[in-house]
N, C-alpha and C positions, 0 to 999 in steps of 0.2 A: 592784375586782376581782370576778368572780363566783364564786358558791360553789354552781353548780349541781351539781358531783359530791358535795358535802357533802349537800345537801338531798335529792338521789336516793338517797343511802345510806340517809339515816334512814328515807325512807320505803319504801325495798326491804324493811326488815326488819319494819317496822310493818306491811306488809300481807301478808307471807309468812315466818313463823318458818323455813322450810326455806332462807331465804337467810341465815341467821345463820351466820358464819364462827366455827368452833369455835377455841376458843383455852385454851391450859393456859400458866399462868404459875408457876413453881416449884411450890409445893405446891397452886395453885389449878386445878383443872381444870373443865373445860366452863364457862367464864365467861360469864355472862348480859351483855347489853347493860346498860351503866350499873353494873357491880360497882364496888366502891371497893374499891383497892388502896392500901396503903403504898408511899411511893416507894422504900423500899429493896427491896421485894419485887419491882418492877416494872423492875430494871436491865437484866435480859437481855432479848434479843427473845423473844416468845411462840412457842411451838410451835402451829402452825396446820394444821387439818385441814378439810376439807370434803366431805362426804358427796356433793353434786351436782358434784364434779369429774369431769371427763373424763381418763382415762388418756392419751388422744392429744392433748392439748391443753396448751401452756405457759402459764404465768400470770405476772403481776406483782403485788407486793404493794406497797402504799404505806401509810404510816403519817404522821398528822399529829397536832399538837396544836393544837387549835382556838381554845383559851382564852388564848392568850398575849398579853402576860405576865400580864394579870389578865382573868378572865371578863367583866368590866364594862367594861373597856378593852382592847379587842384589836387595839392599834396595831400591833404585830409579827406578828400571826398571820395566816393560820395558819403555824405552823413545822413544816417537814418532819423527821421523825425517822426516816424509811426507805424505800428504793425497792429491793427485789429482784426480778431478772428471773429468766427461764429456770427458774421454779419448775414442778416436776412432781408427779405423784401417786404416793404410794408405798403401801406396805402400809397398811390401813385408813383410806385417803382422807387420811393424812398428807402435808402438803404439802413438799416437799424441795427443795433445791438445793444445787448445788456452784460454779455460776459466781459470778465476782465480782459485788458490789454495784454498784447505780448510785449509791445514796446510803447510807452506811453508818449502821448502827444507831446512835440516841444515846437513852438513857434518859429517863425522865421527870424533868423538874427545874423544877417550878413555883417562881416565887421566893417567898422568905419574906414572909408575910402575905397571900399570895394564896388566894383560895378553890381547892377542887380543879378541875383541868384535865380535860378528856375528851381521851382519846388514842383516835384512832379508825383502823381497819384495812380496808382497801379490797382486794379479789381481783377483779382484771380479767383477761379474756383477752388474750394476748400476740399480736400478729399474726406471722405468719411473716417479715415484711419488718423486724422490730426487730432492731436492731444495738446492742448493748451499747456499743460504742465512740463511737456517735453521742450517748449520753445520759450517760455516766458521766465522773468526771474522769480525766485520763490517768495512766497507770501504777499504777493502783488507789488512787490516792490518797484520803484521805477528803474528803467534800465540805465545803467552808467553812462557818462559821456564818452569814455574810452572803448565802449563796445558800440558805439554809434559810427565813429570815425572809419573812414576806408572800408565802408560797410559792402560785403562781397553779396549783392542781392541773388546774382546767379547761383552760388552755393547755397544761401539760404532756401531758396524755391526749389532747388533740388533735395536738400535734407528734409525740408518740411513736405516734399512729395505733393507740392499745389499742382493744381490742374491748370489749364491753359489761362493765358491772360485774355480777360474779356473785355476790359475797358481801361481808359487812359485818359489822363489830362494834365496840364499843367499851368503853373502861372508865375510870373516874373515879380520878384519883390527886391526893394532896395533897404 
């Protein structure tokens, strides 16, 4: 399985800090890439914003755990944690959505004894042709765990016809 999207995302913020997706999780605001958070603190999806977002564009958010089940043994990873489409830009560049999810949010859950995992967040441009019904489970059901393991983001980005990666960030959680 290729990991071109993951490699591209880390390079994106390494070369241009303006491409860092702003995240707030609980009391933690303006989370910098690689910030360590406790598992209990990170169970709710982050509030995201991006100063470079265009108000006339829709976006897709994707989140993965790239270290599952153990950073040294990633046989199940990456694991999909969230896909949200139809994201728009609100006041103060806050990313907002009221559409159903493509893949419901699941919070961090590294197994006991594991080293901390990296939870990564991508922001892509959503094409006008994107249809939620083509990608989400029927009737708004949650995505099953078996459909989350060994998630091939490169393939999904291609199938969904997503536009360019716009912003990225990640935190580390135990």
